[in-house]
N, C-alpha and C positions, 0 to 999 in steps of 0.2 A: 716347211710346215705351216708357216704364220698364214699364206694364202688360202691353203684348204680351212685353217681351223675359223680365218674370215667368212668363207664363205659359207661353212657349217654354220656357226652364228646366224648368218645373216637370215640362211633359209630358215633357221629356226624360231626367228626374230617375224620373220613373216607368216609363217605356219602362226604362230600364236596370234599373231596378229587378225590372220582370219577368222581363227575360231573365236575371239574375245568381240570384234566388231559389231557381229550379229547381236551379242548380250550386250556390248553398251550402246550403240546407236538403235535403243528400241521405242515405240512410239512413245509422245509424251503422255503421261497418265493423269498428272494433275497440275494444276495451274493456280496458284492463291495469289490474290489481290491484297495487298497491304496500305494503311494509311488511315487518317483520318476524315472520314468523307462526309460532308453534310450536305453538298451539294449535286457531287457527281452521281447520276445513276447507273446503280450495279448492273441493269437490265441493259442498258447503252453501253457498258464495258464490258458484257458478255456477246453480243453482238459483233464487237470489236474482234475479241480473243476466238470465236468460235471459230471461223477458217484458217486457225491453226492448230487447234485441238489435233489433227490429223497429222499433224507432222512428227519425222522423227526427233529425238532428241539433240542429236548431233546436228542433224541438217535444218532444224529450223530455223526462221528467217527472222532473228533479232531484229536486226536494225528495222525491217519491217514494219514488227511491231510496235515496236517505239513509236516510229513515227506516225503511225496510227493511232497510237495512244495520245501521241501529242496534238494532232488532231481535233482531238475532242475539246469542246469549248469550255468547259472548267476544269480542265487538265493544265497546271503550271507547270509542272515538270514530272517525269516518269523515269523508274530505270527499270530494267528485264536482266534477270539471271536466272542461271540454268541452278538447280540442285540435283547432284548424284542421286539416286541413279536414272529419275524419268521425270522430273520435277521442274514448274518455273514458279519463279516468286516475283510480283509486278508490285511496285511499289510508286504509289500516286501521292501526289499535291496538287493539294488542290489551289484555285485562285482564289485571293483573298477580295472581294468587293469593299471598293472605299468609295466610289461615287457612280453615280450614270453620267455617261457619255452622250448626250444627244438626247435621242429617245429610245435609241434600237440597241444601245451597246453599253457596257460597263468597264470600269477602270478600276485595275489593281494597285495595290500599292506603291509600286513604282510607276506608273504612268501608260501602262499598255492597256490597251482594249481587248475586251473580248465581247463575245456576241452570243449570249445563249438563246433559245430559241422562247423563252418567256422572260423578261425580266420586270412584268409589273409588280411582282411580288417584293420589289425593290424601291418603291415609289418612295420610301422615306428616305434615302440616301440624296443627300445633295446631288446635286443636278452640276457639272461643269460644259462649258461649252468652248471652241474654240477651232481654228485650224487643224487639221490631220495632222499635222508634220508639228504641231504644238503642243500635243497630250502630254507629255513629259514636264511642260512648263508649267501646264496650268496645274497639274497636280502640285507640283512644288509650291507653289503661290497660296494654291488650296490649304496645304500643310503649313504655311508658315502662317496665313489668316488665323484659321483655325486654332491655331498656340497662342496667339494674341488674344483673338477674342473669347476664346474660351473660361481663362478666367475671370471676367466678368460678366459669366452667365449668359454670352451670345454665341451664336451658332449660324458657321455659314450654312444657308439654304440653295444660294444659287452663287456661281462665279463664271463670267464671260470674259472671253480676249476676241474684241471683235476686230473686222479686217485692218481697219487703220490702226491697232495697237492697242486702242485704248480697253481699260478694263473695268469691269462692272458688277459688283457685289448687292446680294440680296441675303439680309439675316433671316431666321428662321421667322421673326416676329416681325417682318415685313417692312424692315429698310434699308432702302435703296442707298446704295455706296457708290459714288462716283469716285473712282482712283485716277484717273488719267495717262498717261502711259509710263511717267519715269518716277523712281523715289518710292517705289508704292509702299515697303516694309516703313518707312520713315513717315507716309503719310498717315497709314494706319495706326502707327503708333502714338501720333499726335491727335485724330479721332478720339482714340482710348483714354488720352489723359484729360482731354476737353469734356469726353463723356462721364468721365469717374469726377471730374469738378465740379460740371456744371449742370448736366444732362442726365444722369443717370435716377432720377428721380420723376424728370418727364420721359422715360422713352419711349412710352406707348403713344406718345403724341408726335414722335419723331416720323416725318414720310419719307423724307429723304436727305443725304447728307454729301454735299458737295467738296471733294477736297483735292480737283483742280487748279489751286493754288500755289505760290510757291511757301508763304507763310501764314497760311488761313486758310478758313472754312466755310460753308454758309450751311443753314439747315432751312429744309423747308417744313412745315409743318402741317398735319393733317387736319383738314378741314373739323371745327368741334362738332359736336352731334347735338344737334336741337332736343331741349326735352320733351318729353311729350306729354302733352297736359291730360290728362283724363275728365271725360265728360261727367255730368253731374246724373 
């Protein structure tokens, strides 16, 4: 009897599955997009989603849709999940732009570059430069220098790592800082100490600070502006 019962049970399950499958694997009726989107263009998201709108609920290529979403410049992360019976939910995380990388790309807080079509509206962000392989290193030093300068009211405007390993920093008020290659944080702390004790009241006169010395620094001053005499 047991073999007969197992065969009957199997046939019953097969028949039930055959009847329920068309009901379960219906076309996707709704795709919702979630997330706090400030920079991601919803029209561009719609274009990515469009080819998947006619897929069936169980057969839709979730991996393909996920990959297409991650290929969008402003998408840092994405998740796609099915919601019974015919809905897809997409959750998007945006890139957080921290700085410009050269003239064509932006850097997020992890030092990863991404290239939106237009970065002109981010001209106020600091500009970082260096070898392509050094993005994260440059971002890490930018964050360190910013944390040192900010308490004294100074802001990093540019930071560059040159091919030979030398670092050059420019503050928002135009002071150029030559850091050299080694002991960068120690040199910057030395500059902050001297600036606070001796130079703070004359900051607007500083053109360049050379920290490429083991135990000292050199300051170059801006040329004084001659007063303009008014005519009679």
